[in-house]
DRENFI-931403 format. One record per atom (N, C-alpha, C): residue in one letter; atom name; x, y, z. Coordinates in steps of 0.05 Angstrom, whole numbers, m for minus. Example, Ala and Ser with C-alpha at 12.3 -4.5 7.8 and 13.67 -1.06 7.14 Angstrom:
<sites>
<site torpa="A" sepa="N" xx="264" yy="m114" zz="156"/>
<site torpa="A" sepa="CA" xx="246" yy="m90" zz="156"/>
<site torpa="A" sepa="C" xx="264" yy="m66" zz="156"/>
<site torpa="S" sepa="N" xx="257" yy="m45" zz="142"/>
<site torpa="S" sepa="CA" xx="273" yy="m21" zz="143"/>
<site torpa="S" sepa="C" xx="258" yy="1" zz="157"/>
</sites>
This chain:
<sites>
<site torpa="X" sepa="N" xx="1260" yy="m327" zz="1604"/>
<site torpa="X" sepa="CA" xx="1235" yy="m315" zz="1607"/>
<site torpa="X" sepa="C" xx="1214" yy="m336" zz="1600"/>
<site torpa="X" sepa="N" xx="1191" yy="m335" zz="1613"/>
<site torpa="X" sepa="CA" xx="1169" yy="m352" zz="1607"/>
<site torpa="X" sepa="C" xx="1147" yy="m336" zz="1593"/>
<site torpa="X" sepa="N" xx="1136" yy="m347" zz="1571"/>
<site torpa="X" sepa="CA" xx="1115" yy="m334" zz="1556"/>
<site torpa="X" sepa="C" xx="1091" yy="m353" zz="1555"/>
<site torpa="X" sepa="N" xx="1067" yy="m342" zz="1560"/>
<site torpa="X" sepa="CA" xx="1043" yy="m358" zz="1558"/>
<site torpa="X" sepa="C" xx="1029" yy="m352" zz="1532"/>
<site torpa="X" sepa="N" xx="1023" yy="m372" zz="1516"/>
<site torpa="X" sepa="CA" xx="1011" yy="m369" zz="1490"/>
<site torpa="X" sepa="C" xx="984" yy="m384" zz="1489"/>
<site torpa="X" sepa="N" xx="963" yy="m370" zz="1478"/>
<site torpa="X" sepa="CA" xx="937" yy="m383" zz="1476"/>
<site torpa="X" sepa="C" xx="938" yy="m403" zz="1453"/>
<site torpa="X" sepa="N" xx="930" yy="m428" zz="1459"/>
<site torpa="X" sepa="CA" xx="931" yy="m450" zz="1439"/>
<site torpa="X" sepa="C" xx="903" yy="m453" zz="1427"/>
<site torpa="X" sepa="N" xx="897" yy="m435" zz="1408"/>
<site torpa="X" sepa="CA" xx="871" yy="m436" zz="1393"/>
<site torpa="X" sepa="C" xx="847" yy="m437" zz="1411"/>
<site torpa="X" sepa="N" xx="848" yy="m424" zz="1433"/>
<site torpa="X" sepa="CA" xx="825" yy="m424" zz="1451"/>
<site torpa="X" sepa="C" xx="822" yy="m449" zz="1468"/>
<site torpa="X" sepa="N" xx="840" yy="m468" zz="1466"/>
<site torpa="X" sepa="CA" xx="837" yy="m493" zz="1481"/>
<site torpa="X" sepa="C" xx="852" yy="m492" zz="1507"/>
<site torpa="X" sepa="N" xx="866" yy="m471" zz="1512"/>
<site torpa="X" sepa="CA" xx="882" yy="m469" zz="1537"/>
<site torpa="X" sepa="C" xx="907" yy="m453" zz="1531"/>
<site torpa="X" sepa="N" xx="924" yy="m452" zz="1551"/>
<site torpa="X" sepa="CA" xx="949" yy="m437" zz="1550"/>
<site torpa="X" sepa="C" xx="973" yy="m456" zz="1549"/>
<site torpa="X" sepa="N" xx="993" yy="m449" zz="1533"/>
<site torpa="X" sepa="CA" xx="1017" yy="m464" zz="1531"/>
<site torpa="X" sepa="C" xx="1040" yy="m446" zz="1542"/>
<site torpa="X" sepa="N" xx="1057" yy="m458" zz="1558"/>
<site torpa="X" sepa="CA" xx="1080" yy="m443" zz="1569"/>
<site torpa="X" sepa="C" xx="1105" yy="m449" zz="1553"/>
<site torpa="X" sepa="N" xx="1116" yy="m427" zz="1542"/>
<site torpa="X" sepa="CA" xx="1141" yy="m429" zz="1527"/>
<site torpa="X" sepa="C" xx="1163" yy="m416" zz="1542"/>
<site torpa="X" sepa="N" xx="1187" yy="m427" zz="1540"/>
<site torpa="X" sepa="CA" xx="1211" yy="m415" zz="1550"/>
<site torpa="X" sepa="C" xx="1223" yy="m398" zz="1528"/>
<site torpa="X" sepa="N" xx="1228" yy="m373" zz="1533"/>
<site torpa="X" sepa="CA" xx="1238" yy="m355" zz="1512"/>
<site torpa="X" sepa="C" xx="1265" yy="m344" zz="1520"/>
<site torpa="X" sepa="N" xx="1282" yy="m339" zz="1500"/>
<site torpa="X" sepa="CA" xx="1308" yy="m327" zz="1505"/>
<site torpa="X" sepa="C" xx="1314" yy="m308" zz="1482"/>
<site torpa="X" sepa="N" xx="1322" yy="m284" zz="1488"/>
<site torpa="X" sepa="CA" xx="1330" yy="m264" zz="1468"/>
<site torpa="X" sepa="C" xx="1357" yy="m271" zz="1457"/>
<site torpa="X" sepa="N" xx="1359" yy="m272" zz="1431"/>
<site torpa="X" sepa="CA" xx="1384" yy="m278" zz="1417"/>
<site torpa="X" sepa="C" xx="1398" yy="m252" zz="1409"/>
<site torpa="X" sepa="N" xx="1383" yy="m234" zz="1397"/>
<site torpa="X" sepa="CA" xx="1394" yy="m209" zz="1388"/>
<site torpa="X" sepa="C" xx="1373" yy="m187" zz="1389"/>
<site torpa="X" sepa="N" xx="1381" yy="m164" zz="1399"/>
<site torpa="X" sepa="CA" xx="1363" yy="m141" zz="1400"/>
<site torpa="X" sepa="C" xx="1380" yy="m117" zz="1393"/>
<site torpa="X" sepa="N" xx="1381" yy="m110" zz="1368"/>
<site torpa="X" sepa="CA" xx="1398" yy="m88" zz="1359"/>
<site torpa="X" sepa="C" xx="1384" yy="m70" zz="1339"/>
<site torpa="X" sepa="N" xx="1398" yy="m52" zz="1328"/>
<site torpa="X" sepa="CA" xx="1386" yy="m34" zz="1309"/>
<site torpa="X" sepa="C" xx="1377" yy="m49" zz="1284"/>
<site torpa="X" sepa="N" xx="1351" yy="m49" zz="1280"/>
<site torpa="X" sepa="CA" xx="1339" yy="m62" zz="1257"/>
<site torpa="X" sepa="C" xx="1334" yy="m92" zz="1259"/>
<site torpa="X" sepa="N" xx="1341" yy="m104" zz="1282"/>
<site torpa="X" sepa="CA" xx="1337" yy="m133" zz="1284"/>
<site torpa="X" sepa="C" xx="1330" yy="m142" zz="1312"/>
<site torpa="X" sepa="N" xx="1311" yy="m160" zz="1314"/>
<site torpa="X" sepa="CA" xx="1304" yy="m173" zz="1339"/>
<site torpa="X" sepa="C" xx="1302" yy="m203" zz="1333"/>
<site torpa="X" sepa="N" xx="1316" yy="m219" zz="1348"/>
<site torpa="X" sepa="CA" xx="1312" yy="m248" zz="1344"/>
<site torpa="X" sepa="C" xx="1311" yy="m261" zz="1372"/>
<site torpa="X" sepa="N" xx="1295" yy="m282" zz="1373"/>
<site torpa="X" sepa="CA" xx="1292" yy="m296" zz="1398"/>
<site torpa="X" sepa="C" xx="1284" yy="m325" zz="1392"/>
<site torpa="X" sepa="N" xx="1287" yy="m342" zz="1413"/>
<site torpa="X" sepa="CA" xx="1279" yy="m370" zz="1409"/>
<site torpa="X" sepa="C" xx="1260" yy="m378" zz="1431"/>
<site torpa="X" sepa="N" xx="1241" yy="m395" zz="1424"/>
<site torpa="X" sepa="CA" xx="1222" yy="m406" zz="1442"/>
<site torpa="X" sepa="C" xx="1225" yy="m436" zz="1443"/>
<site torpa="X" sepa="N" xx="1222" yy="m448" zz="1466"/>
<site torpa="X" sepa="CA" xx="1222" yy="m477" zz="1467"/>
<site torpa="X" sepa="C" xx="1198" yy="m486" zz="1483"/>
<site torpa="X" sepa="N" xx="1187" yy="m509" zz="1476"/>
<site torpa="X" sepa="CA" xx="1164" yy="m521" zz="1490"/>
<site torpa="X" sepa="C" xx="1174" yy="m546" zz="1504"/>
<site torpa="X" sepa="N" xx="1172" yy="m546" zz="1530"/>
<site torpa="X" sepa="CA" xx="1182" yy="m568" zz="1547"/>
<site torpa="X" sepa="C" xx="1212" yy="m570" zz="1547"/>
<site torpa="X" sepa="N" xx="1224" yy="m576" zz="1525"/>
<site torpa="X" sepa="CA" xx="1253" yy="m578" zz="1522"/>
<site torpa="X" sepa="C" xx="1261" yy="m572" zz="1493"/>
<site torpa="X" sepa="N" xx="1283" yy="m559" zz="1488"/>
<site torpa="X" sepa="CA" xx="1291" yy="m552" zz="1461"/>
<site torpa="X" sepa="C" xx="1292" yy="m576" zz="1442"/>
<site torpa="X" sepa="N" xx="1299" yy="m599" zz="1451"/>
<site torpa="X" sepa="CA" xx="1301" yy="m622" zz="1433"/>
<site torpa="X" sepa="C" xx="1273" yy="m632" zz="1425"/>
<site torpa="X" sepa="N" xx="1252" yy="m624" zz="1439"/>
<site torpa="X" sepa="CA" xx="1225" yy="m631" zz="1431"/>
<site torpa="X" sepa="C" xx="1213" yy="m611" zz="1412"/>
<site torpa="X" sepa="N" xx="1217" yy="m585" zz="1418"/>
<site torpa="X" sepa="CA" xx="1207" yy="m564" zz="1400"/>
<site torpa="X" sepa="C" xx="1221" yy="m538" zz="1406"/>
<site torpa="X" sepa="N" xx="1232" yy="m526" zz="1385"/>
<site torpa="X" sepa="CA" xx="1245" yy="m500" zz="1387"/>
<site torpa="X" sepa="C" xx="1238" yy="m484" zz="1362"/>
<site torpa="X" sepa="N" xx="1232" yy="m459" zz="1367"/>
<site torpa="X" sepa="CA" xx="1227" yy="m441" zz="1345"/>
<site torpa="X" sepa="C" xx="1245" yy="m417" zz="1347"/>
<site torpa="X" sepa="N" xx="1260" yy="m411" zz="1325"/>
<site torpa="X" sepa="CA" xx="1277" yy="m388" zz="1324"/>
<site torpa="X" sepa="C" xx="1263" yy="m367" zz="1307"/>
<site torpa="X" sepa="N" xx="1259" yy="m343" zz="1318"/>
<site torpa="X" sepa="CA" xx="1243" yy="m322" zz="1305"/>
<site torpa="X" sepa="C" xx="1261" yy="m298" zz="1301"/>
<site torpa="X" sepa="N" xx="1258" yy="m285" zz="1277"/>
<site torpa="X" sepa="CA" xx="1274" yy="m262" zz="1271"/>
<site torpa="X" sepa="C" xx="1257" yy="m241" zz="1257"/>
<site torpa="X" sepa="N" xx="1258" yy="m217" zz="1267"/>
<site torpa="X" sepa="CA" xx="1246" yy="m194" zz="1254"/>
<site torpa="X" sepa="C" xx="1268" yy="m174" zz="1247"/>
<site torpa="X" sepa="N" xx="1269" yy="m166" zz="1222"/>
<site torpa="X" sepa="CA" xx="1291" yy="m149" zz="1213"/>
<site torpa="X" sepa="C" xx="1281" yy="m128" zz="1194"/>
<site torpa="X" sepa="N" xx="1290" yy="m104" zz="1197"/>
<site torpa="X" sepa="CA" xx="1284" yy="m82" zz="1178"/>
<site torpa="X" sepa="C" xx="1310" yy="m75" zz="1164"/>
<site torpa="X" sepa="N" xx="1309" yy="m78" zz="1137"/>
<site torpa="X" sepa="CA" xx="1333" yy="m73" zz="1120"/>
<site torpa="X" sepa="C" xx="1327" yy="m48" zz="1103"/>
<site torpa="X" sepa="N" xx="1341" yy="m26" zz="1107"/>
<site torpa="X" sepa="CA" xx="1337" yy="m2" zz="1090"/>
<site torpa="X" sepa="C" xx="1344" yy="m8" zz="1061"/>
<site torpa="X" sepa="N" xx="1327" yy="0" zz="1042"/>
<site torpa="X" sepa="CA" xx="1332" yy="m4" zz="1014"/>
<site torpa="X" sepa="C" xx="1338" yy="23" zz="1000"/>
<site torpa="X" sepa="N" xx="1325" yy="44" zz="1008"/>
<site torpa="X" sepa="CA" xx="1329" yy="71" zz="998"/>
<site torpa="X" sepa="C" xx="1318" yy="90" zz="1019"/>
<site torpa="X" sepa="N" xx="1318" yy="116" zz="1012"/>
<site torpa="X" sepa="CA" xx="1309" yy="136" zz="1031"/>
<site torpa="X" sepa="C" xx="1281" yy="131" zz="1042"/>
<site torpa="X" sepa="N" xx="1262" yy="123" zz="1025"/>
<site torpa="X" sepa="CA" xx="1234" yy="119" zz="1033"/>
<site torpa="X" sepa="C" xx="1225" yy="90" zz="1031"/>
<site torpa="X" sepa="N" xx="1244" yy="71" zz="1030"/>
<site torpa="X" sepa="CA" xx="1236" yy="43" zz="1027"/>
<site torpa="X" sepa="C" xx="1253" yy="26" zz="1046"/>
<site torpa="X" sepa="N" xx="1240" yy="5" zz="1055"/>
<site torpa="X" sepa="CA" xx="1254" yy="m15" zz="1072"/>
<site torpa="X" sepa="C" xx="1242" yy="m42" zz="1067"/>
<site torpa="X" sepa="N" xx="1257" yy="m62" zz="1072"/>
<site torpa="X" sepa="CA" xx="1248" yy="m90" zz="1070"/>
<site torpa="X" sepa="C" xx="1244" yy="m101" zz="1098"/>
<site torpa="X" sepa="N" xx="1221" yy="m113" zz="1104"/>
<site torpa="X" sepa="CA" xx="1216" yy="m125" zz="1130"/>
<site torpa="X" sepa="C" xx="1218" yy="m155" zz="1127"/>
<site torpa="X" sepa="N" xx="1235" yy="m167" zz="1144"/>
<site torpa="X" sepa="CA" xx="1238" yy="m196" zz="1143"/>
<site torpa="X" sepa="C" xx="1225" yy="m207" zz="1169"/>
<site torpa="X" sepa="N" xx="1207" yy="m226" zz="1165"/>
<site torpa="X" sepa="CA" xx="1194" yy="m240" zz="1187"/>
<site torpa="X" sepa="C" xx="1199" yy="m269" zz="1183"/>
<site torpa="X" sepa="N" xx="1219" yy="m280" zz="1196"/>
<site torpa="X" sepa="CA" xx="1228" yy="m307" zz="1190"/>
<site torpa="X" sepa="C" xx="1227" yy="m325" zz="1215"/>
<site torpa="X" sepa="N" xx="1221" yy="m351" zz="1210"/>
<site torpa="X" sepa="CA" xx="1221" yy="m370" zz="1232"/>
<site torpa="X" sepa="C" xx="1232" yy="m396" zz="1222"/>
<site torpa="X" sepa="N" xx="1246" yy="m410" zz="1241"/>
<site torpa="X" sepa="CA" xx="1256" yy="m437" zz="1235"/>
<site torpa="X" sepa="C" xx="1248" yy="m454" zz="1259"/>
<site torpa="X" sepa="N" xx="1236" yy="m477" zz="1253"/>
<site torpa="X" sepa="CA" xx="1227" yy="m495" zz="1275"/>
<site torpa="X" sepa="C" xx="1244" yy="m520" zz="1274"/>
<site torpa="X" sepa="N" xx="1249" yy="m531" zz="1298"/>
<site torpa="X" sepa="CA" xx="1264" yy="m556" zz="1300"/>
<site torpa="X" sepa="C" xx="1255" yy="m571" zz="1324"/>
<site torpa="X" sepa="N" xx="1262" yy="m596" zz="1325"/>
<site torpa="X" sepa="CA" xx="1256" yy="m613" zz="1348"/>
<site torpa="X" sepa="C" xx="1241" yy="m638" zz="1339"/>
<site torpa="X" sepa="N" xx="1240" yy="m658" zz="1357"/>
<site torpa="X" sepa="CA" xx="1228" yy="m684" zz="1351"/>
<site torpa="X" sepa="C" xx="1198" yy="m682" zz="1345"/>
<site torpa="X" sepa="N" xx="1184" yy="m662" zz="1357"/>
<site torpa="X" sepa="CA" xx="1155" yy="m661" zz="1353"/>
<site torpa="X" sepa="C" xx="1147" yy="m647" zz="1327"/>
<site torpa="X" sepa="N" xx="1165" yy="m633" zz="1314"/>
<site torpa="X" sepa="CA" xx="1158" yy="m618" zz="1290"/>
<site torpa="X" sepa="C" xx="1144" yy="m634" zz="1268"/>
<site torpa="X" sepa="N" xx="1154" yy="m658" zz="1261"/>
<site torpa="X" sepa="CA" xx="1140" yy="m674" zz="1240"/>
<site torpa="X" sepa="C" xx="1111" yy="m680" zz="1247"/>
<site torpa="X" sepa="N" xx="1104" yy="m682" zz="1273"/>
<site torpa="X" sepa="CA" xx="1077" yy="m689" zz="1281"/>
<site torpa="X" sepa="C" xx="1058" yy="m666" zz="1281"/>
<site torpa="X" sepa="N" xx="1069" yy="m642" zz="1283"/>
<site torpa="X" sepa="CA" xx="1052" yy="m618" zz="1284"/>
<site torpa="X" sepa="C" xx="1056" yy="m599" zz="1260"/>
<site torpa="X" sepa="N" xx="1071" yy="m608" zz="1241"/>
<site torpa="X" sepa="CA" xx="1080" yy="m591" zz="1218"/>
<site torpa="X" sepa="C" xx="1056" yy="m577" zz="1204"/>
<site torpa="X" sepa="N" xx="1035" yy="m591" zz="1197"/>
<site torpa="X" sepa="CA" xx="1013" yy="m579" zz="1182"/>
<site torpa="X" sepa="C" xx="1000" yy="m557" zz="1198"/>
<site torpa="X" sepa="N" xx="993" yy="m563" zz="1223"/>
<site torpa="X" sepa="CA" xx="980" yy="m543" zz="1241"/>
<site torpa="X" sepa="C" xx="999" yy="m520" zz="1246"/>
<site torpa="X" sepa="N" xx="1024" yy="m526" zz="1251"/>
<site torpa="X" sepa="CA" xx="1044" yy="m505" zz="1257"/>
<site torpa="X" sepa="C" xx="1047" yy="m486" zz="1233"/>
<site torpa="X" sepa="N" xx="1049" yy="m497" zz="1209"/>
<site torpa="X" sepa="CA" xx="1052" yy="m480" zz="1185"/>
<site torpa="X" sepa="C" xx="1028" yy="m463" zz="1180"/>
<site torpa="X" sepa="N" xx="1004" yy="m474" zz="1184"/>
<site torpa="X" sepa="CA" xx="979" yy="m459" zz="1180"/>
<site torpa="X" sepa="C" xx="977" yy="m437" zz="1200"/>
<site torpa="X" sepa="N" xx="982" yy="m443" zz="1226"/>
<site torpa="X" sepa="CA" xx="980" yy="m422" zz="1246"/>
<site torpa="X" sepa="C" xx="1001" yy="m400" zz="1242"/>
<site torpa="X" sepa="N" xx="1025" yy="m408" zz="1234"/>
<site torpa="X" sepa="CA" xx="1047" yy="m389" zz="1230"/>
<site torpa="X" sepa="C" xx="1040" yy="m371" zz="1206"/>
<site torpa="X" sepa="N" xx="1030" yy="m382" zz="1185"/>
<site torpa="X" sepa="CA" xx="1022" yy="m366" zz="1161"/>
<site torpa="X" sepa="C" xx="1002" yy="m345" zz="1169"/>
<site torpa="X" sepa="N" xx="981" yy="m353" zz="1184"/>
<site torpa="X" sepa="CA" xx="960" yy="m334" zz="1192"/>
<site torpa="X" sepa="C" xx="972" yy="m312" zz="1210"/>
<site torpa="X" sepa="N" xx="989" yy="m320" zz="1229"/>
<site torpa="X" sepa="CA" xx="1002" yy="m301" zz="1247"/>
<site torpa="X" sepa="C" xx="1019" yy="m281" zz="1231"/>
<site torpa="X" sepa="N" xx="1035" yy="m291" zz="1212"/>
<site torpa="X" sepa="CA" xx="1052" yy="m273" zz="1196"/>
<site torpa="X" sepa="C" xx="1035" yy="m254" zz="1179"/>
<site torpa="X" sepa="N" xx="1014" yy="m264" zz="1167"/>
<site torpa="X" sepa="CA" xx="997" yy="m247" zz="1150"/>
<site torpa="X" sepa="C" xx="985" yy="m224" zz="1167"/>
<site torpa="X" sepa="N" xx="975" yy="m231" zz="1191"/>
<site torpa="X" sepa="CA" xx="964" yy="m210" zz="1209"/>
<site torpa="X" sepa="C" xx="985" yy="m191" zz="1219"/>
<site torpa="X" sepa="N" xx="1008" yy="m201" zz="1226"/>
<site torpa="X" sepa="CA" xx="1030" yy="m184" zz="1236"/>
<site torpa="X" sepa="C" xx="1039" yy="m165" zz="1214"/>
<site torpa="X" sepa="N" xx="1044" yy="m176" zz="1190"/>
<site torpa="X" sepa="CA" xx="1053" yy="m160" zz="1168"/>
<site torpa="X" sepa="C" xx="1033" yy="m138" zz="1160"/>
<site torpa="X" sepa="N" xx="1007" yy="m145" zz="1159"/>
<site torpa="X" sepa="CA" xx="987" yy="m126" zz="1152"/>
<site torpa="X" sepa="C" xx="985" yy="m103" zz="1173"/>
<site torpa="X" sepa="N" xx="986" yy="m110" zz="1198"/>
<site torpa="X" sepa="CA" xx="985" yy="m90" zz="1220"/>
<site torpa="X" sepa="C" xx="1010" yy="m72" zz="1219"/>
<site torpa="X" sepa="N" xx="1033" yy="m83" zz="1214"/>
<site torpa="X" sepa="CA" xx="1057" yy="m67" zz="1212"/>
<site torpa="X" sepa="C" xx="1056" yy="m49" zz="1188"/>
<site torpa="X" sepa="N" xx="1048" yy="m59" zz="1165"/>
<site torpa="X" sepa="CA" xx="1046" yy="m43" zz="1141"/>
<site torpa="X" sepa="C" xx="1027" yy="m19" zz="1146"/>
<site torpa="X" sepa="N" xx="1004" yy="m24" zz="1158"/>
<site torpa="X" sepa="CA" xx="984" yy="m3" zz="1163"/>
<site torpa="X" sepa="C" xx="996" yy="18" zz="1182"/>
<site torpa="X" sepa="N" xx="1009" yy="9" zz="1203"/>
<site torpa="X" sepa="CA" xx="1021" yy="28" zz="1222"/>
<site torpa="X" sepa="C" xx="1042" yy="46" zz="1209"/>
<site torpa="X" sepa="N" xx="1060" yy="33" zz="1193"/>
<site torpa="X" sepa="CA" xx="1081" yy="49" zz="1180"/>
<site torpa="X" sepa="C" xx="1070" yy="69" zz="1161"/>
<site torpa="X" sepa="N" xx="1050" yy="60" zz="1144"/>
<site torpa="X" sepa="CA" xx="1039" yy="78" zz="1124"/>
<site torpa="X" sepa="C" xx="1024" yy="101" zz="1138"/>
<site torpa="X" sepa="N" xx="1011" yy="96" zz="1160"/>
<site torpa="X" sepa="CA" xx="996" yy="118" zz="1174"/>
<site torpa="X" sepa="C" xx="1015" yy="137" zz="1189"/>
<site torpa="X" sepa="N" xx="1037" yy="127" zz="1198"/>
<site torpa="X" sepa="CA" xx="1054" yy="144" zz="1215"/>
<site torpa="X" sepa="C" xx="1079" yy="155" zz="1202"/>
<site torpa="X" sepa="N" xx="1087" yy="144" zz="1179"/>
<site torpa="X" sepa="CA" xx="1112" yy="153" zz="1167"/>
<site torpa="X" sepa="C" xx="1109" yy="163" zz="1138"/>
<site torpa="X" sepa="N" xx="1086" yy="159" zz="1125"/>
<site torpa="X" sepa="CA" xx="1083" yy="167" zz="1098"/>
<site torpa="X" sepa="C" xx="1058" yy="184" zz="1094"/>
</sites>
C-alpha cells in the first residue's frame, strides 16, 4: 500500500506501507521511504487489559536504515509531537465514550 504523508507543509512524501499484524488489541505495520535499507519505521499500537476498567496503551516505533543518523533529531522531535497528540486524542475519546 502507498501512503502520502505531509512533510511539515513542504510537500508530500510517499511511503510504502505493509500491515504486519492486525488482531485483537494490536495493530502493527511498517513504512519504508524509497527502499527499506534507506529508511524503515516499524509501528505498533497495542491495548493491554490491566483490570476491568483499566488498560495500558502502547504506542511504539522503531526506525532503521542508512538515513536514520542524518534525520534522527528531526525524526525524534516529529515522532514525539505525533505521539503526544495521538495519545491525548485517544485518552479523550476513551474517557468520553467509555467512562
